[in-house]
N, C-alpha and C positions, 0 to 999 in steps of 0.2 A: 084337605085343611095339613091334616098327617105331610101327604106326599108335601106337597108347599112347603110346611116349615122344614123338614128334611133337603129337599130340594133344596130352601134357602138357607140349610146351613152348612152342607155340603158346597153350594158356592163360596159363600165364606171364608172357609178351611182352606178349597183352592185358594183364592184372594189373599189372604195370609200367607199361605205358602211360596208364594210367587212374590210379593213382598219381600218375605224374609232370603228368598232365595238372590234375588234382584242387591238386595242389604250386601248377602255373603261375597257378590261379583263386585260390589263397589268397592267392599273393606279390603280384598284381595289386590285387585285394579292398585287400591290405593296405597297397601301395602308392599306393592313390587314398587312401584314408582317411586316409593320413598327411597327402599333399598339404592334405586337406581340413582337417583339423585347422590348417592351421599360419592358414586363416582365421576359422576359427572357434569354435578353442579359445578366444576372447576372446569378451564377449558382443557385440552392434549392437541399440543401442536401436530403430533405426529401421528391421530385420531378423525376419523368424522363423530365428532359430538354435539351433542344439543348445544345452542344458545349457553351460552357459560351465565353464572347465577354464584355469585356477583360478576361484573363483565370485567374482562385485563383489559383495561384500556391506555397506561403508562408502557407493558414492556414487552416489547417484540420480540419477535425472531426472525434474523436477518439469515443471509447468506454470508458464508465463510468468507474471508478477506483472499482477496485475488491471489495478491501476493504471499502465504500463505497454503495456498494451494498449490499453487505452483512448486514451492520449497519442499513440500510436503511430497513429491510426483519422483523426489530420491528416496525417500522411504518405504514404495512402491514394494520391494518384495523383504523389507528387513522382517524379521520374527525375533524378538530378544529372547533372552533365554536365559534369568535372572536367578537365582539361589542364595538363601542364606546362609554363610557356613557357620555363622556361631552368633548370638547364642543357639544352641538345640535346644527342638522343642519339647518343652512340660522340663525345664533345667532349672536347679534352683541353686542360683547365687548368692553366696555371703558375703556379698558388699554391693555399695548403692552405685559403683559406677562399672561402668560395662563397655566392654570392646567389641563392638558387633563387625562383623568381617562380612564382608557380601563379592559374589561372584558375578560376571554378566558375561554371556554371549552375545555373538551377531550379531554387537552393537557398539562401535568406539565412539569412546564418552570422551569428549573434550571441552573446551571454553575456547573461544573467541576471543582474542586479546582487545578487538577492537569494542566490535559489540559487544562485548559477555557475555554470550550465549553460546547454546550448543548443546549436543545430546548427552541425557545424564540419566539420572536414580533421584526418582521421589524417595525419602525414610520418613514413614508415619511413625511414630512414637506415642500407642494408642488411639486416641480419637485430636491430638494435636498436629496445627498444619505442619504442613512436610517440610522439609529439609533439599536442599539438593547438593547433590554428590555427582561429583567430577573428573570420581578417582579413584578406583576402588583398589590404589596400590599402599593406600597404609587404612587400616581398621577404622571407625570410628569412634570417637569414645562416647558415654553417654554416662553424666556423671548426676547425682544428687537424685536419685530415683526414688519416687516411694516403696517403702515397704507394703510387698504384697504380689500379687499378679499382672504382670505389662506384656503387651502386644504389640511386636514391631511389624509393620507392612512396604514391602520395597515396591516400587513400581517403575518403569521403563518410561522414559519419557519423550517425546520430542522439544526443540531447543526452546517451544514458546509455551514448552509446560500442559503439555495437552498427551495424556497416557495414551502407550500403545496396549489393545485392546485381545491381541492374542493371550490363550490363557499362559506360556510360559513366561510371558512379561511381570505376574504378578508372583510374590513369596511371600510367607507370612510363618510367623513364629509368634511363640507364646512361653515365657519363662518367670520365673519368679524371682523375688529381691527374699530372699530369708526365709518366705512362707507363701502358700498357696492361698490365693481368695478371689470371692464370685467377682469382682470388678475387672474390666477389660480384661475380661475373659469372653470371647465370642463363642457361641456353638457352631459346630463343623457339620452340623446335620440342617443347616438355617442358612437362609438366603443373608447374606451380606453386604452393606453397602459402602464403601469408600469414597465419603466428599474431596473432590480436590479443586476447582477451580471453582469459582472466583474469590478470591483472595488476598487481601494487600490492599495497595496501592497500582491506582490504575488509569492512565492519563490521557487514554481514548477510546472509545465505542467503535466496534463492537464489544462486547466483553465476552469471555467466552466462558462456557459452563458445560463444566469433563465432573464425570464420576464415574467408577471402576465397580462393578458388580461378580460377588464369586457364589456357585450354588444357585443362579437364577436359573430357574428352567425354560424352557422355551415355549412361546405361548402357544403355538401350536400343539407342542404337549402339555399344557395346562388346560388348554383347555376341550381338550378330545374327548376326556370322558368326565363329567361333572360329580361325579357318585366317588372318584378315587379323592386321596389325599393332597394332590399336586393341588397348589393355590396358585391361579393368576397373579399377576403383581403389577405396579406401575410405580412413577419413581413422582412423586408431589412435590411439586417448585412452588416455595411460597419467595415476589421478594419484594419489600417493600407493605409486605399483605397483599397482596394481589398473587393469585394461586393460580395455578396452572398444571396438568398432568402430563408427563411424558412416556409413551408405551416401548421405546426404543433405546436400545444403547448404542447413542452415537454422539459425540460432541456438537453444538450446539451454538451457539452467536446470539447474542439480547442487546437491544436498543432502547433505552426510556430512565437509564439510571440516573436519580440526582446528583446535584454536585454536593460534593459533603460525604456525609457519615451517608450508605444502606445496609441492608441485614438480608444476608439470603440464606435459606433453608432444603435445606432438601431431606423427604422421608421415601421412607422404601414401605409401599404399602400395599395390601392384598387386593383380591379384585371387590372387596368391600365395603374398600376406603379404609381399612383400620391398619396403624403401624406395624408390620412384622416385628415381635419381639425379638430384637437381638440388639449387642449393645455394637453403638455406629451408627445402626438405622435411620439412625433420628440426628443432626446436627445441623448448625445452626454458626454461619460464619459473617464479622463486619468485614462493610468493602469500602474504600475510599477511595471517590472518585473526582480527580483532577487536573481537568484541564490542560494544566501550566507543566505540569511532566511529562515532556514528551523525550522518556529515552527508550531505549531500542524494542521496546514492544511497543509503543502506544506510535514507532515511525512504520513495524511492520503492518499492523490494520490499518493506518491511514494512508500505506501504499509511500512510501515519502522516502524510502529508501531504495537504489535501482536493484534490481533481480541479482543483479551480475557483483552485488556489493554483499544483499542478502546472501550470496548461496557459500558466503566465509561459516555460515552457521551449521551450516550440513552439511559440509566437507572438509576435512581439516587440512590445513595449509594453502586453503584455496589460492590460487591467482586471477585477478580476473582478466577475462580475454580481451579487453582493451589495450592494458598495457601491452600486450606482445605483441597485436597487430596495426593498431591504428599506426603510431609513427611510424614504420617502414611504408606504409603505402602512401599515404596523402601527402608527404612534402612534392614526389616531383610532380604528380600531376595539378599541381598545383603551378609553379615554376613554368611547364612549360607550358599553360596556357596565357599567364598574361606577357612573358616575352615578345614574341612577336611579331603584337601591335602595338610597341613602344619602339620599332627602329626606322619602319616609312617616313612616319612626318615628321624628325626634323631636315630630313630630305629636301621634299618639301617648301620649307621654307628657304632655306638657305640657296635656293635656285631664285627666288623669284627678289631676295635681295639686291644683290650685284648691279641688275639695272638701274635703281631707284640712287645710289652712288655714282656713277658715270658722269653725270653733269655736275659736278660739285667741281669739278676741275676750270679754273680761271686764272687770267692773270688780275682781276680787280672782284673784291668782297661784294661792292656794292649791283655790279651789271650781272653776275652770275648769281645772287638770287633768287631774282624778276623771272630770268628765265627756266630755271629750275622748276618753279612752281608751271608756266608753261607750258612747258615740256607733257608735265602730265595729264595739263588737261588736253592735250591735243593728241597724247595719244589712245586716251580714251573716247574724246570728243573730237571729231575732224573739224565740224563747222566753227570750232573755237579757233581756228587758227588765223581769219580774217579780224573777230572785236580784239584780239590784244594787241599788236602791232597798234590799233589808231591810238589805244589808251595810253602809249608808249613815244608814241612822237608829239603828244600837247603838253605831257609833262620832262620828257627828259633832250630836248630840242634835236643835237647831231650825234648822243648816243641813240637815237633811234634807230638808224639807219640799222648801225651793229647787230640792236636786234633783233630787225626784220630779217639780215642775213642769218644769223642764230636758227630763229623758229623755221625758215625754210628748210635749213639742214639737217635741223630734228626731227621733223615727219618725214624722212624717208629713209634713216638709219643711223648707227652710231657709227658707223665709221666716217658719216661728212662730219664726223661733230670734230674731230679732228681735225680735221679743213680747217672748219672752221674759225677754229683757235688760231691757226696760222696767220688767216688772213687779216686782222686787226693792225700788225708793223703795217700790212701795206696801206691802207687808209688817216695814218697817223702823220705821214709826213706832206697828204694832202693838207688835212686840216690845218698845221701849224704852215702850207707856204704860202695858202690865200690872206693872211696879216702883209703879210713883206711884203703883199702884190700893192697891195693897199698905197 
C-alpha cells in the first residue's frame, strides 16, 4: 500500500512537472512570437516576412520610371563632395540672421530654363522641408531663426530630388543662436534619419520615397553578434495608416495615393520595432496628389518628355541631336524618290492626242462631224465599216456617196484622208450639171 501510494505520489509529481514544463515552453514561444510580431506585423517590401497584419492593400511598390533610369545613367560615376563652410560646428552666433556658405565638388549645379530642373543641393534647416540650391556663388541667408540650437543638413541631389547616397554627398553642422538648447541637437553617436521625399504637390504616380541615413550600421555587422551593442535597424514607413518596413537604404517608388491630401511618416526603428531616440528620426509630411498638375516631374514619371529633350536637365547647355542631323539628311532623299515617275506620264498622253484631232479638218461642219465618229469606230472595230454607210445613204441622199468615199480612205492610212478632201470638188460639178440636162 505504501509503495503504491509512494508510486502514485511520484507519478503525480512527474505529471505536474511535465505540465509545468510544457506551460513554460508555451509561454516562452508566445513571448518570442510576440517580440517578432512587433517587427514583422508590417510588411517589408525588401525582406521575406510573413503575411502582414494588417495588410497593405492600397500602397504598392513599383519599378522606377524608365525615363528617370535612363537619365540617371549620366551620373553613374558622379560622387559629389559637399561641405558647409559656415557656420562652423558648435558656433554661437549673436544674430537671428545667418549666412550659410556651401561648397560642392564633383557635381555641376545648374537649372534648365525651359524644364526648370537640374542638379542641385537640398538644404535642411532643423527638420523643415528642404530648400533647393542651384548655385553656391552667393551665401544662403536664413532669417528669423529662433533662439537656441539649430542643425543644418545639406545633401547633393539629382534633378528629380533624389539624394546621392555616397558618404561625401552629405554635410551637417550644428550652431547656436545666442545660446545652446537641447532641441534640434542630434547625437553624433546615434543613427540619424533625414526625411527627403515625398513632400509638396505631385501630379502623377508613382511617387518617389527617398531618405538619407547617417551612422546606420550594416545589417551584416549588426546581426553578427547578438551580444554586442550594435543594433540592427529598419525604416518603418506609414502612408495614410498603412505601414511597411524597409531594410535597405535605397530610393523606391510607390503607387496608391489618394487624390487630395495624404500623409507619410518615416521612422528609424531598431530590431524590436522601437524608434531610436534621436532627433529627426520620426518625421511626418503632408503630400498633395493632384493629377491635373502636369509639371516637368509629372511628365518625367509618365514618360511624356522625349529622352533627347529631357537630357537638358542632366547635361548643361545640351542641344538635342535632332536639331543637328535630321534637316541635313532627309530632304534630298525625298526629292530623288518623287521626281523620276512624274516625267514619263505626260509624254504618253501627248502621243495619243494628235490622231484624234486630224479628222476635224474639212470644208463643211455638218459633214465632218459624222465621219469623225465613224473613223473612231472603224479603227477600233473593222466590222462597223459596212453598217454605218447604210445609215448615211438613207438619211442624206447625194451626200452619202461622199461619206462612203471618205470611210474607205480613213480605214487605210492618214495620208489618204488628205486625198479624199481634194476629191469632193470633182464630184460637185457633176451634181450641178444634171439639172441643166433635164
